C-alpha positions as CSV (number, residue, x, y, z in Angstrom):
1,M,204.3,108.0,60.6
2,L,205.0,106.0,57.5
3,I,208.1,104.4,59.1
4,V,206.0,103.4,62.1
5,I,203.4,101.8,59.8
6,L,206.1,99.9,57.9
7,I,207.6,98.6,61.1
8,E,204.2,97.5,62.3
9,I,203.6,95.6,59.1
10,I,207.0,93.9,59.3
11,L,206.5,92.9,62.9
12,N,203.1,91.4,62.1
13,F,204.4,89.6,59.0
14,V,207.5,88.0,60.5
15,P,205.6,85.7,63.0
16,K,203.2,84.6,60.3
17,L,206.1,83.8,58.0
18,K,207.8,81.8,60.7
19,S,204.6,79.9,61.3
20,L,204.1,79.2,57.6
21,L,207.7,78.1,56.9
22,F,209.1,76.6,60.1
23,F,206.6,75.8,62.8
24,E,202.9,76.0,63.7
25,E,202.2,78.3,66.6
26,K,200.6,76.5,69.5
27,S,197.0,77.6,70.2
28,R,194.2,76.4,72.4
29,K,193.1,73.8,69.9
30,H,196.4,71.9,70.4
31,F,195.7,71.4,74.1
32,L,191.9,70.9,74.2
33,D,190.1,67.7,73.2
34,P,189.0,67.7,69.6
35,E,185.4,67.0,70.8
36,Y,185.4,70.5,72.2
37,H,186.6,72.2,69.0
38,N,183.2,73.1,67.7
39,Y,182.7,75.3,70.7
40,L,186.3,76.6,70.6
41,K,185.8,77.6,66.9
42,R,182.7,79.6,67.8
43,F,184.4,81.3,70.7
44,E,187.4,82.4,68.5
45,S,185.2,83.4,65.6
46,K,185.1,87.0,64.4
47,T,181.3,86.9,64.7
48,P,180.2,88.4,68.1
49,L,179.2,85.7,70.5
50,F,176.3,87.7,72.0
51,K,173.5,90.0,71.2
52,Y,172.3,92.3,73.9
53,L,169.1,93.6,75.5
54,P,170.2,97.0,76.6
55,I,169.2,96.5,80.3
56,G,172.3,94.3,80.9
57,I,171.2,90.9,79.5
58,R,173.2,88.8,77.0
59,F,171.7,86.5,74.5
60,F,173.6,83.9,72.3
61,N,174.1,85.2,68.8
62,D,172.8,82.5,66.4
63,D,174.2,84.3,63.4
64,E,176.9,81.7,63.6
65,K,175.8,78.4,65.1
66,I,177.5,75.7,67.1
67,V,176.9,72.1,66.0
68,G,174.6,70.4,68.5
69,V,173.3,73.7,70.0
70,K,169.7,74.7,69.5
71,N,168.6,78.1,71.0
72,N,165.1,79.4,71.1
73,S,164.2,82.7,69.4
74,L,165.4,84.6,72.5
75,G,168.8,83.0,72.4
76,F,168.3,80.6,75.3
77,R,169.3,76.9,75.0
78,C,165.8,75.6,75.6
79,P,162.4,75.4,74.0
80,E,160.4,78.5,73.3
81,F,158.7,80.0,76.4
82,T,155.0,79.0,76.7
83,N,152.3,79.6,79.2
84,K,152.4,77.1,82.0
85,K,149.8,74.3,81.8
86,E,148.2,72.4,84.7
87,N,150.0,69.4,86.2
88,V,153.4,70.9,85.1
89,I,156.3,71.4,87.4
90,R,158.8,74.0,86.0
91,V,162.5,74.0,86.8
92,V,164.6,76.9,85.6
93,L,168.4,76.6,85.5
94,L,170.5,79.7,85.8
95,G,174.3,80.2,85.5
96,G,177.2,80.7,83.2
97,S,178.8,78.6,80.4
98,V,178.8,75.3,82.4
99,A,175.0,75.6,83.0
100,Y,174.6,76.6,79.4
101,G,176.3,73.4,78.4
102,C,179.6,74.3,76.7
103,G,181.1,71.0,75.7
104,A,177.8,69.1,75.5
105,S,177.2,67.2,72.2
106,D,173.6,68.5,72.1
107,N,170.9,70.0,74.2
108,E,169.8,66.7,75.6
109,N,173.3,66.2,77.1
110,T,173.4,69.5,79.0
111,I,172.6,69.7,82.7
112,S,169.1,70.9,82.0
113,G,168.5,68.3,79.3
114,N,169.7,65.5,81.5
115,L,167.8,66.9,84.5
116,E,164.4,67.0,82.7
117,K,164.9,63.4,81.6
118,I,166.0,62.1,85.1
119,L,163.3,64.0,87.0
120,N,160.5,62.7,84.7
121,E,161.8,59.1,85.1
122,R,161.9,59.4,88.9
123,N,158.9,61.6,89.3
124,K,156.0,60.1,91.3
125,S,153.9,63.2,91.7
126,G,151.8,62.6,88.5
127,S,153.0,65.9,87.0
128,T,155.3,66.5,84.1
129,V,158.6,68.2,84.7
130,E,159.8,70.9,82.3
131,C,163.3,72.3,82.5
132,Y,164.2,75.7,81.0
133,N,167.8,76.6,80.6
134,L,168.2,80.4,81.0
135,S,171.9,80.2,81.5
136,Q,174.2,82.3,79.3
137,I,177.9,82.0,78.5
138,N,180.0,84.4,80.6
139,N,177.1,85.2,82.9
140,F,177.4,86.1,86.5
141,I,174.7,85.9,89.1
142,S,174.1,89.6,88.6
143,Q,172.8,89.0,85.1
144,D,170.8,86.0,86.4
145,L,168.8,88.4,88.6
146,L,168.0,90.5,85.5
147,I,167.0,87.5,83.5
148,A,164.8,86.2,86.3
149,N,163.0,89.5,86.8
150,T,162.5,89.8,83.0
151,F,161.2,86.3,82.2
152,F,159.8,84.6,85.4
153,Y,156.5,86.4,85.0
154,K,156.0,84.4,81.9
155,L,157.6,81.1,82.9
156,K,156.3,80.9,86.5
157,P,158.9,78.4,87.8
158,D,158.4,76.2,90.8
159,F,162.1,75.6,91.4
160,V,165.1,77.8,90.4
161,I,168.5,76.2,90.3
162,S,171.5,78.5,90.4
163,F,174.6,76.7,89.1
164,A,177.4,79.2,89.7
165,G,180.5,80.1,91.6
166,W,183.5,80.0,89.2
167,N,182.8,83.2,87.3
168,E,181.8,85.1,90.4
169,I,184.7,84.0,92.7
170,A,187.6,82.9,90.3
171,A,187.0,84.8,87.0
172,S,186.0,88.1,88.6
173,Y,189.6,88.3,89.9
174,L,190.5,90.0,86.6
175,Q,187.6,92.4,86.8
176,N,187.7,96.0,88.1
177,Q,187.5,95.4,91.8
178,E,186.8,99.0,92.6
179,K,183.7,99.0,90.4
180,I,182.6,95.7,91.9
181,K,182.9,97.0,95.4
182,K,181.3,100.3,94.6
183,F,178.2,98.9,92.8
184,R,178.0,95.6,94.6
185,T,177.6,93.7,91.3
186,Y,179.6,91.7,88.8
187,L,180.3,93.4,85.6
188,M,179.5,92.8,81.9
189,E,182.9,94.1,80.9
190,E,182.7,93.6,77.2
191,V,180.3,96.6,77.1
192,G,181.7,98.4,80.0
193,D,182.9,101.5,78.2
194,L,180.0,101.7,75.7
195,G,178.2,105.1,75.8
196,P,175.1,106.5,74.1
197,I,175.8,105.6,70.5
198,N,172.6,107.3,69.3
199,L,173.9,110.6,70.5
200,P,175.7,112.2,67.5
201,S,178.1,114.2,69.7
202,Y,179.3,111.0,71.3
203,R,180.0,109.0,68.2
204,K,183.4,110.6,67.4
205,E,184.5,110.0,71.0
206,L,183.3,106.4,70.7
207,F,185.1,105.9,67.4
208,L,188.4,107.2,68.9
209,K,187.9,104.8,71.8
210,I,187.5,101.9,69.5
211,V,190.6,102.8,67.4
212,K,192.6,103.3,70.6
213,K,191.5,100.0,72.0
214,Y,192.2,98.2,68.7
215,V,195.7,99.7,68.4
216,K,196.5,98.9,72.1
217,D,195.4,95.3,71.7
218,N,197.0,94.6,68.3
219,S,200.1,96.7,67.9
220,R,203.3,94.7,67.9
221,I,205.3,97.9,68.6
222,L,203.3,98.7,71.7
223,S,203.7,95.1,72.9
224,F,207.5,95.5,72.8
225,L,207.4,98.9,74.5
226,K,205.1,98.1,77.3
227,K,206.5,97.0,80.6
228,D,205.6,93.5,81.7
229,E,203.6,94.7,84.7
230,E,201.5,97.0,82.5
231,Q,200.5,94.4,79.9
232,G,199.8,91.5,82.3
233,P,200.1,87.8,81.3
234,R,201.2,87.1,77.7
235,L,200.7,84.0,75.7
236,G,203.6,81.7,76.3
237,S,204.9,83.6,79.4
238,D,205.0,82.3,82.9
239,K,204.6,85.8,84.2
240,N,201.1,86.4,85.4
241,L,198.8,88.6,87.4
242,F,198.3,86.3,90.4
243,E,199.0,87.6,93.9
244,E,197.7,85.4,96.7
245,K,196.9,88.2,99.1
246,K,195.1,90.1,96.3
247,F,193.2,87.0,95.4
248,N,192.1,86.3,99.0
249,D,190.9,89.9,99.3
250,Q,188.9,89.4,96.1
251,I,187.4,86.1,97.3
252,N,186.3,88.0,100.5
253,L,184.7,90.7,98.5
254,S,183.1,88.5,95.8
255,S,181.8,86.0,98.4
256,T,180.1,88.8,100.2
257,I,178.5,90.2,97.0
258,F,177.5,86.7,95.9
259,L,175.7,86.2,99.2
260,E,173.9,89.5,98.7
261,H,172.7,88.3,95.3
262,V,171.5,85.0,96.8
263,N,169.5,86.9,99.4
264,K,168.0,89.0,96.6
265,F,166.9,85.7,94.9
266,Y,165.3,84.6,98.1
267,L,163.3,87.8,98.3
268,M,162.4,87.4,94.7
269,S,161.2,83.9,95.3
270,K,158.6,85.2,97.6
271,G,157.1,87.4,94.9
272,Y,157.2,84.8,92.1
273,N,156.5,81.9,94.4
274,F,159.4,79.5,93.6
275,E,162.0,77.7,95.7
276,Y,165.6,78.8,95.1
277,I,168.4,76.3,95.4
278,Q,172.1,77.2,95.1
279,F,174.7,74.8,93.6
280,L,178.4,75.7,93.6
281,Q,180.1,74.3,90.5
282,P,183.1,72.0,90.2
283,H,186.4,72.7,88.5
284,I,189.4,70.7,87.2
285,Y,191.8,71.7,90.0
286,K,190.0,69.5,92.5
287,K,190.3,66.3,90.3
288,K,193.1,64.2,91.7
289,N,193.2,61.6,88.9
290,L,193.7,63.6,85.7
291,T,193.6,61.9,82.3
292,E,196.2,62.8,79.7
293,N,193.7,65.1,78.0
294,E,193.0,66.9,81.3
295,K,196.8,67.3,82.0
296,K,197.0,69.2,78.7
297,V,194.2,71.5,79.9
298,I,196.3,72.2,83.1
299,K,199.4,72.8,81.0
300,L,197.6,75.2,78.7
301,Y,196.4,77.4,81.6
302,D,199.6,77.0,83.7
303,H,202.1,77.9,81.0
304,V,200.7,78.8,77.6
305,R,197.6,80.9,78.4
306,P,198.0,81.9,82.1
307,A,195.0,84.2,82.0
308,Y,194.0,83.6,85.6
309,G,197.5,83.5,87.1
310,G,199.4,80.4,85.8
311,M,200.9,77.8,88.2
312,E,200.5,79.9,91.3
313,F,196.7,80.2,90.6
314,S,196.6,76.5,90.0
315,D,198.4,75.6,93.2
316,F,196.1,77.9,95.2
317,L,193.0,76.2,93.9
318,I,194.4,72.7,94.4
319,N,195.0,73.5,98.1
320,N,192.1,75.8,98.9
321,S,188.4,75.9,98.4
322,L,186.8,78.8,96.4
323,Y,183.5,78.5,98.2
324,N,184.1,78.2,102.0
325,Q,182.9,81.7,102.7
326,I,179.8,81.3,100.6
327,Q,178.8,78.1,102.4
328,D,179.4,79.7,105.8
329,G,177.4,82.7,104.8
330,I,174.4,80.8,103.4
331,K,174.2,78.8,106.7
332,K,173.7,82.1,108.5
333,L,171.0,83.2,106.0
334,D,169.0,80.2,107.2
335,N,166.6,80.3,104.3
336,I,168.5,79.0,101.3
337,E,169.8,75.4,100.5
338,C,173.3,75.3,99.2
339,Y,175.2,72.3,97.8
340,N,178.9,72.5,97.1
341,L,179.9,70.3,94.1
342,E,183.5,71.6,94.0
343,N,185.0,68.2,94.9
344,M,182.5,66.0,93.1
345,F,185.0,64.7,90.5
346,E,187.9,64.4,93.1
347,D,188.2,60.6,92.8
348,T,186.9,60.2,89.2
349,N,189.3,58.3,86.9
350,E,187.7,58.9,83.5
351,N,187.9,61.9,81.3
352,I,185.5,64.7,82.4
353,F,186.9,68.2,81.8
354,F,187.4,69.8,78.4
355,T,188.6,73.1,80.0
356,L,189.0,74.3,83.6
357,V,185.2,74.1,84.1
358,H,183.5,72.9,80.9
359,T,183.0,69.1,80.7
360,N,182.0,66.4,78.4
361,D,178.6,64.7,78.2
362,K,179.5,62.4,81.1
363,G,180.3,65.3,83.4
364,Y,177.1,67.1,82.7
365,E,175.1,63.8,83.3
366,L,176.8,63.3,86.7
367,M,176.1,67.0,87.7
368,A,172.4,66.6,86.7
369,K,172.1,63.5,88.8
370,K,173.5,65.4,91.8
371,I,170.9,68.1,91.3
372,S,168.1,65.6,90.7
373,D,168.8,63.9,94.0
374,V,167.9,67.1,95.7
375,L,165.0,68.1,93.5
376,I,163.2,64.7,93.3
377,K,162.5,64.6,97.0
378,K,160.8,68.0,96.8
379,I,158.9,67.2,93.7
380,N,157.5,63.9,95.1
381,N,156.4,65.7,98.2
382,L,154.3,68.3,96.3
C-alpha cells in the first residue's frame, strides 16, 4: 500500500514539475475570451456552484460571487419576489446558463435585463413590464417545471418564456439514457447518487462512495490502467464518446421528452393563467463567419476538451439541426408557440460566442430583441 501511495504522489508531482519548469499546461482560460474569465473562475472554483432545495431545485451559491452578477436572496438573478401590483405585466424567463446570462457583464445585459428595458420602451398598453429571471446554470426543462410550480403562485406571471434546447438535446447525450427513458425526465446528475444523509446507517456507505468517487476521478494510477473506452474522452485526446447513431437515438428520445414537458407547461398555464412561449436557443456551430476568438472556442471543444464528442460532434451539429423534431412535434400540439433561434447568428460577422452557447452582451441583446418582437404584439393587445 505504501508503494502505491508513493507512486501516486510521484505521478501527481511530475506533471506539476513539468508545468512549473518547462511549459504551462493549456486550460480553458487559454482558449476563452478574457471577458469571460470571471465566470470561468467561478465555475472552476472549489466552492460549490449551487445550493439545493431538496425537491430537485438548484440555486446559485453566492458564498463566492461573480463580478457583475446580482442574485436575490433565493439565488435567482433578478429582484426579490414581490406581490404583483395593478397595471403590471409580468414576464418570467426560464432556462439554463444562457437564460441565466453566463458571459453577461451585469444583470442589465442578460436576456431578461434587456427584455425588460426593450418591452417598456415599446410598450403601449399603459402597464409596466417586469421581467423575472428564474433560470439556473445547468438547468433542464424538468427543473423549470419544479421552479414554476414552486414560485408561480407568488409571482403570478402573464407570460412565461422558456429559453432552452441545448442542455436537453445536446448536453443530455452524456446523461444516463436508461434513467431518462424510464422516468421521462432530465437528470440533476451531480446529486444523482446522494442518499438519506440524515440516516446514521447510511453515512458509512455514503462516505465510502465519496472516497471511491474521489479516487476514481483523481488517481493517476487508475488513469493509466483504465482502457480508453472505459474512461471516455480525456483532456488533450481526440478520442471521444460520439457515435452518430447513438446521438440520433438520443435526439429522438430527448425530443419526445422535451415535448412532454412543453405540454405539461401548457397544462400548468391553464391553472396559473399565463401564456407559455417556447424559444430554442442558438449555438456556435451554426455561425458561419467565426471570429478568431470563436475559432479558439471550436478548437477547445474539438481537440483539447472534447466533452461532447470532439470534431465528429462538431461536424454533426454544423450539418444538422438539433431541434427539427421539437418543432414538428409542437406544431402537432397546436397550442404552443415555438420559435427556433438556432440559426440566428448564422450570418453575423462580429464576435458573439464566449463558449459553445454562452455569449457576450451583444449576443444577449440580440436574443432579447428576438423575444421582444414576439412579446410586444401580445402585450400591446392586452
